[in-house]
N, CA, C and O atoms as a MOPAC input file, in Angstrom:
PM7 MOZYME 1SCF
protein

 N     -2.67000 1    -6.37000 1    -8.90100 1
 C     -1.57700 1    -6.33700 1    -8.61600 1
 C     -0.36900 1    -6.83300 1    -8.49200 1
 O     -0.21500 1    -7.93000 1    -9.02900 1
 N      0.67900 1    -6.30700 1    -7.87400 1
 C      1.67500 1    -5.69000 1    -8.27900 1
 C      2.25000 1    -7.09100 1    -8.09800 1
 O      2.89100 1    -7.52400 1    -9.05600 1
 N      2.11700 1    -7.90400 1    -6.97300 1
 C      2.96300 1    -9.12100 1    -6.59700 1
 C      2.23500 1   -10.18600 1    -7.37300 1
 O      2.96200 1   -11.17900 1    -7.35500 1
 N      0.86800 1   -10.49700 1    -8.20900 1
 C      1.06500 1   -11.15400 1    -9.20600 1
 C      1.89300 1   -10.89900 1   -10.39900 1
 O      2.95000 1   -11.37600 1   -10.81200 1
 N      1.16100 1   -10.08700 1   -10.77700 1
 C      2.12000 1    -9.31700 1   -11.94900 1
 C      3.80600 1   -10.01200 1   -12.11700 1
 O      4.19100 1   -10.70300 1   -13.06100 1
 N      4.65500 1    -9.57000 1   -10.85600 1
 C      5.51400 1   -10.31400 1   -10.49400 1
 C      6.33400 1   -11.74100 1   -10.94600 1
 O      7.41800 1   -12.04100 1   -11.44600 1
 N      4.73700 1   -12.63200 1   -10.29200 1
 C      4.83900 1   -13.89600 1   -10.10900 1
 C      4.34600 1   -14.65800 1   -11.72000 1
 O      4.62100 1   -15.79600 1   -12.09900 1
 N      3.59500 1   -13.65900 1   -12.40900 1
 C      3.72400 1   -14.25900 1   -13.75200 1
 C      4.76300 1   -13.82600 1   -14.81500 1
 O      4.95000 1   -14.25100 1   -15.95500 1
 N      5.54200 1   -12.60600 1   -13.92400 1
 C      6.61400 1   -12.34800 1   -15.13200 1
 C      7.39500 1   -13.45700 1   -14.69700 1
 O      7.51800 1   -14.29600 1   -15.58900 1
 N      8.20900 1   -13.86900 1   -13.17000 1
 C      9.14400 1   -14.85600 1   -13.08700 1
 C      8.61400 1   -16.20600 1   -13.25500 1
 O      9.33300 1   -17.19600 1   -13.11800 1
 N      7.26100 1   -16.27600 1   -13.57500 1
 C      6.88500 1   -18.36400 1   -14.25000 1
 C      6.32500 1   -18.39600 1   -13.09000 1
 O      5.82900 1   -19.51800 1   -13.19500 1
 N      6.06000 1   -18.09500 1   -12.21100 1
 C      5.47600 1   -19.33100 1   -10.63800 1
 C      3.77300 1   -19.60200 1   -11.16200 1
 O      3.24200 1   -20.69300 1   -11.37100 1
 N      3.15000 1   -18.20700 1   -11.28600 1
 C      1.93400 1   -18.60500 1   -11.83400 1
 C      1.69500 1   -18.07400 1   -12.73100 1
 O      2.32000 1   -17.05100 1   -13.00900 1
 N      0.25900 1   -18.76500 1   -13.90000 1
 C     -0.73000 1   -18.15700 1   -14.69000 1
 C     -1.69500 1   -17.90300 1   -15.01600 1
 O     -2.57200 1   -18.54600 1   -14.43900 1
 N     -2.08900 1   -17.09700 1   -15.85000 1
 C     -3.56800 1   -17.06600 1   -15.76800 1
 C     -4.44000 1   -18.22700 1   -16.33700 1
 O     -4.09000 1   -18.97500 1   -17.25000 1
 N     -5.69300 1   -18.27300 1   -15.63000 1
 C     -6.56900 1   -19.23600 1   -16.91200 1
 C     -7.71800 1   -18.69500 1   -16.41500 1
 O     -7.88600 1   -17.84300 1   -15.54200 1
 N     -8.61100 1   -19.40900 1   -17.20300 1
 C    -10.23700 1   -18.96900 1   -17.15200 1
 C    -10.65400 1   -19.17500 1   -15.95500 1
 O    -11.60400 1   -18.61100 1   -15.41200 1
 N     -9.76600 1   -20.21400 1   -15.38400 1
 C    -10.24300 1   -20.17100 1   -13.90500 1
 C    -10.04300 1   -19.28700 1   -12.92800 1
 O    -10.77200 1   -19.33200 1   -11.93700 1
 N     -9.09700 1   -18.39700 1   -13.02600 1
 C     -8.29300 1   -17.89000 1   -12.09500 1
 C     -6.34400 1   -17.83800 1   -12.24700 1
 O     -5.62100 1   -18.05800 1   -13.21900 1
 N     -6.13300 1   -17.58600 1   -11.32000 1
 C     -4.55400 1   -17.75400 1   -11.44600 1
 C     -4.72600 1   -19.36800 1   -10.80000 1
 O     -5.59600 1   -19.90300 1   -10.11300 1
 N     -3.21100 1   -19.91000 1   -11.49500 1
 C     -2.57500 1   -21.54600 1   -10.86800 1
 C     -0.71900 1   -21.53600 1   -10.94900 1
 O      0.06800 1   -20.92600 1   -11.67300 1
 N     -0.57300 1   -22.34300 1   -10.03600 1
 C      0.96500 1   -22.13900 1    -9.85800 1
 C      1.22200 1   -22.82800 1   -11.39200 1
 O      0.36600 1   -23.60500 1   -11.81600 1
 N      2.22100 1   -22.57500 1   -12.07400 1
 C      3.14100 1   -23.60400 1   -12.88900 1
 C      4.00500 1   -24.65200 1   -12.31100 1
 O      4.47100 1   -24.51200 1   -11.18000 1
 N      4.17000 1   -25.37800 1   -12.81300 1
 C      5.30200 1   -26.48200 1   -12.77900 1
 C      6.35800 1   -26.39800 1   -12.34200 1
 O      6.95700 1   -27.05800 1   -11.49400 1
 N      6.69300 1   -25.30900 1   -13.10600 1
 C      8.06100 1   -23.99800 1   -12.17100 1
 C      8.01900 1   -23.75300 1   -10.80200 1
 O      8.85700 1   -24.19400 1   -10.01500 1
 N      7.23000 1   -23.17900 1   -10.54800 1
 C      6.98000 1   -23.13300 1    -8.99100 1
 C      6.65900 1   -24.34500 1    -8.16500 1
 O      7.36300 1   -24.57000 1    -7.18000 1
 N      5.78500 1   -25.05300 1    -8.43100 1
 C      6.15000 1   -26.54800 1    -7.71100 1
 C      7.99100 1   -26.97500 1    -7.85100 1
 O      8.55400 1   -26.99600 1    -6.75600 1
 N      8.71700 1   -27.23400 1    -8.84100 1
 C      9.83600 1   -27.74200 1    -8.73900 1
 C     10.72200 1   -26.91900 1    -8.00700 1
 O     11.44300 1   -27.51500 1    -7.20600 1
 N     10.83900 1   -25.70400 1    -8.08800 1
 C     10.96900 1   -24.26900 1    -7.69100 1
 C     11.15400 1   -24.32700 1    -6.29600 1
 O     12.24300 1   -24.08300 1    -5.77600 1
 N      9.80000 1   -24.74500 1    -5.44800 1
 C      9.93300 1   -25.05600 1    -4.04900 1
 C      9.99500 1   -26.34100 1    -3.27100 1
 O      9.76800 1   -26.48200 1    -2.06900 1
 N     10.37900 1   -27.36000 1    -4.24900 1
 C     10.50300 1   -28.66700 1    -3.99900 1
 C      9.00600 1   -29.50300 1    -3.23600 1
 O      8.95700 1   -30.27200 1    -2.27600 1
 N      7.94000 1   -28.98500 1    -4.09600 1
 C      6.45500 1   -29.71000 1    -3.61700 1
 C      6.35000 1   -30.72800 1    -4.97900 1
 O      7.01200 1   -30.78300 1    -6.01600 1
 N      5.32600 1   -31.41600 1    -4.52300 1
 C      4.35000 1   -32.13100 1    -5.76100 1
 C      3.59400 1   -31.14000 1    -6.14500 1
 O      3.13300 1   -30.25900 1    -5.41800 1
 N      3.39500 1   -31.31500 1    -7.76000 1
 C      2.38400 1   -31.08400 1    -8.30300 1
 C      0.98200 1   -31.62000 1    -8.29400 1
 O      0.83300 1   -32.79800 1    -8.61800 1
 N     -0.14500 1   -30.84700 1    -7.93700 1
 C     -1.59600 1   -31.22500 1    -7.45800 1
 C     -2.22600 1   -30.98700 1    -9.21400 1
 O     -2.00400 1   -30.22800 1   -10.15800 1
 N     -3.26800 1   -32.36100 1    -8.84400 1
 C     -3.64700 1   -32.61500 1   -10.62100 1
 C     -4.75300 1   -32.49200 1   -10.18700 1
 O     -5.32600 1   -32.88700 1    -9.17100 1
 N     -5.18600 1   -31.55300 1   -11.55600 1
 C     -7.19300 1   -31.34900 1   -11.31900 1
 C     -7.85100 1   -32.53700 1   -11.61300 1
 O     -9.07700 1   -32.60200 1   -11.52400 1

């Protein structure tokens, strides 16, 4: 997926064993509160 590679490069998402997840930087950039697992 082109879009997910772009978002990973920009630091908005990260790959985890459970899939992709938004980074703290993404939450800060969009002015949202980070969700806790």
